[in-house]
C-alpha positions in Angstrom: 227.5 219.5 118.3 224.3 220.6 116.0 220.9 222.5 117.0 217.9 220.4 117.3 216.4 220.4 114.1 212.6 221.6 113.5 209.7 219.0 112.6 209.5 218.1 108.8 207.5 215.4 107.5 210.3 212.7 107.6 211.4 213.6 111.3 210.9 210.5 113.5 208.0 211.4 116.2 208.3 209.8 119.4 205.3 209.7 122.2 206.6 210.4 125.0 209.5 213.2 125.7 213.0 212.9 125.4 215.9 213.0 128.4 219.0 214.1 127.2 221.6 212.0 128.3 224.5 209.6 127.3 223.1 205.7 128.2 225.9 204.2 130.4 228.6 202.8 128.5 227.5 204.3 124.9 230.2 206.4 123.5 227.7 208.2 121.2 225.9 211.4 121.1 222.8 210.0 121.1 219.3 211.0 123.1 217.4 208.5 125.2 213.6 208.8 125.7 214.0 207.2 129.8 210.6 205.2 129.6 210.5 203.5 126.4 214.2 203.2 126.0 214.5 204.5 122.2 217.6 206.1 121.1 218.2 208.4 118.7 220.7 210.7 116.8 222.8 212.1 113.6 225.8 210.4 112.6 228.0 209.2 110.2 228.1 206.1 108.3 232.0 204.6 108.9 231.1 201.4 107.4 228.2 199.5 105.2 227.7 196.2 104.5 224.9 194.3 103.0 224.6 190.9 103.9 222.4 188.1 104.4 220.7 186.5 107.2 221.1 182.4 107.6 217.7 182.3 105.8 218.7 184.8 103.3 217.0 187.8 104.5 218.8 191.0 103.6 220.2 193.1 106.4 222.9 195.8 106.8 225.8 195.9 109.2 226.9 199.3 110.0 229.9 200.9 112.0 228.3 204.2 113.2 230.3 207.1 114.5 230.4 210.9 115.9 233.0 213.1 117.2 232.5 210.9 120.6 233.5 208.0 119.5 231.7 204.7 117.5 229.3 201.8 117.9 228.4 198.7 115.7 224.8 199.0 114.3 222.3 196.3 112.3 219.7 196.7 110.0 217.8 194.1 110.1 214.8 192.6 107.5 216.4 195.4 105.2 214.4 196.8 102.2 216.1 199.1 100.0 213.5 200.0 97.8 211.6 200.9 101.1 214.2 202.3 103.2 216.5 203.9 101.0 220.5 202.8 100.0 223.2 204.3 102.5 226.8 203.9 101.9 229.9 204.7 104.1 230.5 208.7 104.5 226.5 209.4 104.5 225.3 211.3 107.0 221.9 210.0 108.8 219.7 209.9 111.4 219.1 206.8 113.4 216.7 205.8 115.6 216.5 202.0 117.9 217.5 200.4 120.8 221.0 199.9 122.2 221.9 196.6 123.7 224.9 194.7 124.2 226.3 192.1 122.1 229.3 190.0 122.6 230.2 192.8 125.5 229.7 195.9 123.7 227.0 198.4 122.7 225.5 197.2 119.6 222.3 199.7 117.6 219.3 198.0 116.6 218.0 200.1 114.2 214.3 201.0 113.8 214.6 203.7 111.7 216.9 205.4 109.4 217.3 208.4 107.2 219.5 210.7 105.6 220.2 214.0 107.0 218.3 216.8 105.2 219.0 220.3 105.3 216.2 221.6 107.8 218.2 219.4 110.0 221.1 221.8 110.2 223.7 219.4 110.7 227.0 219.7 109.5 229.2 217.4 108.4 232.1 218.0 110.3 230.2 217.9 113.5 229.8 214.1 113.6 233.8 212.8 112.2 235.6 211.8 115.2 238.8 214.2 115.0 242.1 215.3 116.2 242.2 217.6 119.2 244.7 219.3 117.0 244.8 221.1 113.7 246.6 219.3 111.2 248.5 222.2 109.7 249.4 223.3 112.9 250.9 219.2 113.6 252.6 219.6 110.5 254.4 223.1 111.4 255.8 221.5 114.7 257.6 218.5 112.8 258.4 220.7 109.6 260.0 223.4 112.2 262.0 219.8 114.0 263.5 218.7 110.8 264.6 222.4 110.0 266.3 222.5 112.8 268.7 219.0 112.0 272.1 219.6 111.6 272.2 216.1 109.5 271.6 217.4 105.9 270.8 214.1 104.4 268.2 213.3 107.5 267.1 217.0 106.7 266.4 215.9 102.9 265.2 212.9 103.0 262.5 213.6 105.5 261.6 217.0 103.3 260.8 215.1 100.3 258.7 212.5 102.0 256.5 215.6 103.9 256.8 217.3 100.7 255.1 214.2 98.6 252.4 213.5 101.0 251.6 217.0 102.7 248.2 217.3 101.5 247.3 213.7 102.7 248.6 214.0 106.1 246.8 216.9 106.7 243.9 214.8 107.8 244.7 211.5 106.9 243.6 208.5 110.3 246.6 206.4 111.5 244.7 203.3 111.4 241.1 201.6 110.0 239.4 200.6 113.7 242.0 200.8 116.0 244.2 203.4 117.9 243.6 207.3 116.3 241.6 205.7 113.5 240.0 209.8 113.7 240.7 212.4 111.3 244.0 213.9 111.7 245.2 211.1 113.4 248.3 209.7 111.6 249.8 213.4 112.3 248.6 212.8 116.1 250.1 209.6 116.7 252.8 210.8 114.8 253.8 214.1 116.6 252.8 211.9 120.1 255.6 209.5 119.5 258.2 212.9 118.1 257.5 214.1 121.9 258.3 210.8 123.6 261.6 210.5 121.5 262.8 214.2 122.2 261.8 213.1 126.3 263.9 209.6 125.7 266.8 211.4 124.3 266.9 214.1 127.2 267.4 211.4 129.7 269.5 209.2 127.0 271.9 212.2 125.4 273.6 209.3 123.4 270.9 208.6 121.3 271.2 209.5 117.9 268.0 211.9 117.8 267.8 213.1 114.2 268.1 209.4 113.6 265.0 208.4 115.9 263.5 211.4 115.4 263.7 210.5 111.3 262.0 207.4 112.2 259.0 208.5 114.0 258.1 211.0 111.0 258.1 208.2 108.9 257.4 205.5 110.5 253.6 205.7 109.3 253.9 207.3 106.3 252.7 204.7 104.2 249.6 204.4 106.1 248.3 206.9 103.0 248.8 204.2 100.9 247.5 201.4 103.0 243.8 203.2 103.5 240.9 204.2 101.3 240.1 207.4 102.7 237.3 209.8 101.8 237.5 213.7 102.5 236.2 212.8 105.5 239.6 211.6 107.1 237.8 208.2 108.5 238.9 204.9 106.8 236.3 202.9 105.0 238.8 199.7 104.2 242.5 199.0 102.9 243.7 199.5 99.8 244.8 196.5 97.0 248.7 197.6 98.4 247.5 197.9 101.8 246.6 194.2 101.9 249.2 193.2 100.0 252.3 195.3 100.8 251.3 196.7 104.0 252.7 200.1 105.7 255.8 198.9 106.5 257.3 197.6 103.0 255.5 200.6 101.2 257.3 202.8 103.9 260.7 201.8 103.5 260.3 201.5 99.4 258.7 205.3 99.7 262.0 206.2 101.5 264.1 204.5 99.2 262.8 206.4 96.0 263.3 209.2 97.8 266.9 208.3 98.7 267.6 207.7 95.0 265.9 211.0 94.0 268.2 212.9 96.6 271.0 210.8 96.1 271.2 210.3 99.8 273.8 207.7 100.8 273.0 204.5 101.3 273.8 204.0 104.2 271.4 206.6 106.0 268.6 205.9 103.5 269.5 202.1 105.0 268.9 203.2 108.9 265.7 204.6 108.1 264.7 201.9 105.7 265.3 199.1 108.9 263.4 201.4 111.1 260.2 201.4 109.3 260.5 197.6 108.4 260.8 196.5 112.0 258.9 199.1 114.1 256.3 196.4 114.7 259.0 194.5 116.6 258.0 191.3 116.1 257.8 189.2 113.0 253.9 188.3 114.3 253.1 191.6 114.6 254.5 192.0 110.8 257.5 193.2 111.1 259.8 192.1 108.2 263.0 192.1 110.6 263.1 192.8 114.2 264.6 195.7 115.5 268.9 195.6 115.0 269.9 198.9 116.4 268.8 201.5 119.2 267.1 204.2 117.0 265.2 201.4 115.7 264.3 199.4 118.9 262.9 202.7 120.5 261.2 203.6 117.8 259.2 200.3 118.2 258.7 200.3 121.8 257.7 204.1 121.8 255.0 202.9 118.8 253.6 200.7 121.1 253.7 202.7 124.0 251.7 205.3 122.3 249.2 203.2 120.5 248.0 201.3 124.1 248.1 204.3 125.9 245.5 205.5 123.7 243.5 202.0 123.3 243.7 201.8 126.7 242.7 205.3 127.7 239.2 205.0 125.2 238.4 201.6 126.5 238.5 202.9 130.5 237.0 206.8 129.2 233.8 204.9 128.7 233.8 202.4 131.8 232.2 202.7 134.7 234.2 203.8 137.9 235.8 201.2 139.4 234.1 198.5 136.6 235.8 196.6 134.0 235.5 197.2 130.2 234.7 194.8 127.8 237.6 192.6 126.6 240.0 194.2 124.3 240.9 192.0 121.8 243.9 194.1 120.7 245.4 194.2 124.0 245.2 190.6 124.3 241.5 190.2 124.8 241.9 191.7 128.5 239.2 193.6 130.6 240.6 196.9 131.8 239.7 198.2 134.9 238.4 201.7 135.7 240.0 202.7 138.9 239.0 206.3 138.8 241.3 208.1 140.4 242.0 210.4 137.3 239.7 211.1 134.5 241.2 209.5 131.3 241.1 210.6 127.9 242.5 209.6 124.6 244.4 212.4 124.2 248.3 213.9 123.9 249.6 217.1 124.7 251.7 218.1 122.0 253.1 221.3 123.3 257.1 221.4 122.5 259.2 221.6 125.8 259.0 224.8 127.2 256.4 226.7 124.5 252.9 227.0 124.8 250.2 225.0 123.5 249.3 225.0 119.7 246.0 225.9 117.7 243.3 223.3 119.1 240.3 222.2 117.5 238.9 220.6 120.5 
């Protein structure tokens, strides 16, 4: 995290000394004054919407984030001419009180300002990021593909990795849910690849190269689905993401690449089906249900990795022997922290039998 800034004319002043600790249940690196209950800290604005109350009074509805997590926030009675303008991806300092609203922490902002040079803070310190470097994760995936025996699958997957390489290095896997962090898409992808390798060890009759091809490409069209800045954090959905979605867009990308390469229609069709069906059920966005073994496995492994991440993230911020707020992405369940093990939403992505790759965290 950043060094404590020196005082300047625009810095917040508190009448009482700060005690540096995280408020229980709060997943942000704010400092909190024990006597007043006032919290403050630096963070990145993930989303920022100007709205009006029922009485027509303007306010800002924000989501704030740092490397530790995120929190919803409100700036009531917002006056742009006095308080300044704010937008997604701005690095700011905030002060306010954290309350619980609908079972989740929410910051009621009293003061907010843009970061100034004397604060000595860097953007990279406040962007939630995957524990592994994007270049390393992509290199691991490319090494696997290079070892494929099937030339058609090798060519198809390589073509698409080349097409999306620049964005893959930092793209998130989601807007709000699992792996919604810088580098989250590759982290989620490589996690499923490792799970798939394990399954194929137990069940050697599975077509491993087909399963790995689907795992590597299953979410690649999320690059077309989200609006993402250089921070690697999604601020919303593109028109293509809203109207078509990443399952259909992914199948379309496979079809285009297969036509360029002259990939056999049967091979392209199998990969396209895996992408179109990996959400499992039409109720959850799948165009069709999985209709062969590797497609079924991809769907189950995708769900497994997403749920492990979401459950670990919720339990991590829950007191021992306590229950989390309701998780709407998990059938609105409350999750219990039995505290038998320390839980964190991080996968070990080293290859079986090899040392762990370069890590940022």
